[in-house]
C-alpha positions as CSV (number, residue, x, y, z in Angstrom):
1,X,-127.3,37.3,-65.8
2,X,-129.6,34.9,-63.9
3,X,-129.5,37.1,-60.8
4,X,-130.5,40.1,-63.0
5,X,-133.5,38.0,-64.3
6,X,-134.4,37.0,-60.7
7,X,-134.4,40.6,-59.5
8,X,-136.7,41.7,-62.3
9,X,-139.0,38.7,-61.6
10,X,-139.1,39.8,-57.9
11,X,-140.1,43.3,-59.0
12,X,-142.9,41.8,-61.0
13,X,-144.1,39.8,-58.0
14,X,-143.9,43.0,-55.9
15,X,-146.0,44.8,-58.5
16,X,-148.6,42.0,-58.3
17,X,-148.8,42.4,-54.6
18,X,-149.3,46.2,-54.8
19,X,-152.3,45.9,-57.1
20,X,-156.0,45.1,-56.5
21,X,-157.8,42.6,-58.7
22,X,-159.7,45.5,-60.2
23,X,-156.5,47.5,-61.1
24,X,-155.0,44.3,-62.6
25,X,-157.8,43.9,-65.2
26,X,-158.7,47.5,-65.8
27,X,-158.2,48.8,-69.3
28,X,-158.8,52.5,-70.2
29,X,-158.6,54.5,-73.4
30,X,-157.6,51.6,-75.7
31,X,-154.6,50.7,-73.5
32,X,-153.7,47.2,-72.5
33,X,-154.6,46.2,-68.9
34,X,-151.8,45.6,-66.5
35,X,-152.8,42.0,-66.6
36,X,-152.2,42.0,-70.4
37,X,-148.7,43.5,-69.8
38,X,-147.9,40.9,-67.2
39,X,-149.2,38.1,-69.4
40,X,-147.0,39.4,-72.2
41,X,-143.9,39.5,-70.0
42,X,-144.6,35.9,-68.9
43,X,-145.1,34.7,-72.5
44,X,-141.6,35.9,-73.3
45,X,-140.0,34.2,-70.4
46,X,-142.1,31.1,-71.1
47,X,-141.0,31.1,-74.8
48,X,-137.4,31.1,-73.7
49,X,-138.0,28.3,-71.2
50,X,-139.6,26.3,-74.0
51,X,-136.2,26.1,-75.7
52,X,-135.4,23.2,-73.4
53,X,-138.1,21.1,-75.2
54,X,-138.1,22.6,-78.6
55,X,-134.6,24.0,-79.2
56,X,-136.2,27.1,-80.7
57,X,-137.3,30.4,-79.1
58,X,-140.6,31.7,-80.6
59,X,-141.8,34.9,-79.0
60,X,-144.8,35.1,-81.3
61,X,-146.5,32.3,-79.3
62,X,-148.8,34.2,-76.9
63,X,-151.5,33.1,-74.5
64,X,-153.8,36.1,-75.0
65,X,-156.9,36.1,-72.9
66,X,-155.5,33.4,-70.6
67,X,-156.0,33.1,-66.8
68,X,-152.6,34.9,-66.3
69,X,-154.1,38.0,-67.9
70,X,-157.1,38.2,-65.6
71,X,-156.1,36.5,-62.3
72,X,-153.5,38.4,-60.4
73,X,-152.9,35.7,-57.8
74,X,-152.5,33.1,-60.4
75,X,-150.0,35.4,-62.2
76,X,-148.0,35.8,-59.0
77,X,-147.9,32.0,-58.5
78,X,-146.6,31.6,-62.1
79,X,-143.9,34.2,-61.7
80,X,-142.8,32.7,-58.4
81,X,-142.1,29.5,-60.3
82,X,-140.0,31.2,-63.0
83,X,-136.6,31.3,-61.1
84,X,-136.6,27.5,-60.8
85,X,-137.6,27.1,-64.5
86,X,-134.8,29.5,-65.5
87,X,-132.3,27.5,-63.3
88,X,-133.4,24.3,-65.1
89,X,-133.0,26.1,-68.5
90,X,-129.4,27.2,-67.6
91,X,-128.4,23.7,-66.5
92,X,-130.0,22.0,-69.5
93,X,-128.4,24.4,-72.0
94,X,-125.0,24.7,-70.2
95,X,-123.4,22.5,-72.9
96,X,-125.3,23.9,-75.8
97,X,-126.0,27.6,-75.1
98,X,-126.7,28.3,-78.8
99,X,-130.1,27.7,-80.3
100,X,-132.5,29.1,-83.0
101,X,-134.9,32.0,-82.8
102,X,-137.9,32.4,-84.9
103,X,-138.0,36.1,-85.6
104,X,-141.4,37.9,-85.3
105,X,-140.4,39.5,-88.6
106,X,-140.1,36.1,-90.2
107,X,-142.3,37.1,-93.1
108,X,-139.8,39.9,-93.9
109,X,-136.8,37.4,-93.9
110,X,-137.6,35.4,-97.0
111,X,-135.5,32.3,-97.0
112,X,-134.3,32.7,-93.5
113,X,-136.8,31.3,-91.1
114,X,-134.4,31.1,-88.1
115,X,-131.8,33.3,-86.6
116,X,-128.9,31.9,-84.5
117,X,-128.9,33.2,-81.0
118,X,-127.7,32.2,-77.5
119,X,-129.0,31.9,-74.0
120,X,-127.4,34.9,-72.5
121,X,-128.5,37.2,-75.3
122,X,-132.1,36.0,-75.0
123,X,-132.1,36.2,-71.2
124,X,-131.0,39.8,-71.6
125,X,-133.7,40.4,-74.1
126,X,-136.6,39.0,-72.1
127,X,-135.4,40.8,-69.0
128,X,-135.0,44.1,-70.7
129,X,-138.4,43.6,-72.4
130,X,-139.9,43.0,-69.0
131,X,-138.4,46.2,-67.6
132,X,-139.9,48.1,-70.6
133,X,-143.3,46.8,-69.7
134,X,-142.9,47.4,-66.0
135,X,-142.3,51.1,-66.9
136,X,-145.5,51.1,-68.9
137,X,-147.4,49.5,-66.0
138,X,-145.9,52.0,-63.6
139,X,-147.1,54.9,-65.8
140,X,-150.7,53.4,-65.7
141,X,-150.9,53.9,-62.0
142,X,-151.6,57.1,-60.1
143,X,-148.6,58.9,-58.7
144,X,-149.6,58.1,-55.1
145,X,-150.0,54.3,-55.8
146,X,-147.8,51.9,-53.8
147,X,-146.2,50.7,-57.1
148,X,-144.2,53.9,-57.2
149,X,-142.3,52.8,-54.0
150,X,-140.8,49.8,-55.7
151,X,-137.2,50.9,-56.0
152,X,-136.0,51.4,-59.6
153,X,-139.1,49.8,-61.1
154,X,-139.0,50.2,-64.9
155,X,-135.5,51.5,-65.0
156,X,-132.8,49.9,-67.2
157,X,-129.6,48.9,-65.4
158,X,-127.6,51.7,-67.1
159,X,-130.1,54.2,-65.8
160,X,-129.9,52.8,-62.3
161,X,-126.1,52.9,-62.5
162,X,-126.1,56.5,-63.6
163,X,-128.5,57.5,-60.8
164,X,-126.3,55.8,-58.3
165,X,-123.1,57.3,-59.6
166,X,-124.7,60.8,-59.4
167,X,-125.8,60.1,-55.8
168,X,-129.4,60.7,-56.7
169,X,-131.5,60.0,-53.7
170,X,-133.6,56.8,-54.1
171,X,-136.8,58.8,-53.8
172,X,-136.0,60.1,-57.3
173,X,-135.5,56.5,-58.4
174,X,-139.0,55.5,-57.2
175,X,-140.7,58.7,-58.2
176,X,-139.0,60.2,-61.3
């Protein structure tokens, strides 16, 4: 599971290296900027890492408008630190992998402010959520942009497995 997270984080770093500063902050037609998507992804990983200190995952804690959203190089530095933080999380929670999650739909769950969850489930969630946002980011870039050459960017593992089992050439995986 941790290797899966690391590979997606590496894709994010690759995306950040493909972009210009202008592309990173550009927002058109009421769409979020790529920087906003990257910040959102980071917020989710960070909420999970915070479990070490709080014992609770709360994905509603966001850092909207932060430096991460408008500074591509800063974002890259933060994502480069995530694998070490995730290793620490795994080691710290090795004996107690279960914790509580504050659902974003808490208002709808009267009388149940927390949901029981576990580390592997939440690692899977934040990584899958990141893949979803990477697909959105990829779609914001022109077809000839370098981002389209990052292999399997924005594809779920099941899709990648299916493409590989059908012997689909990797050009189709980078340029669907």
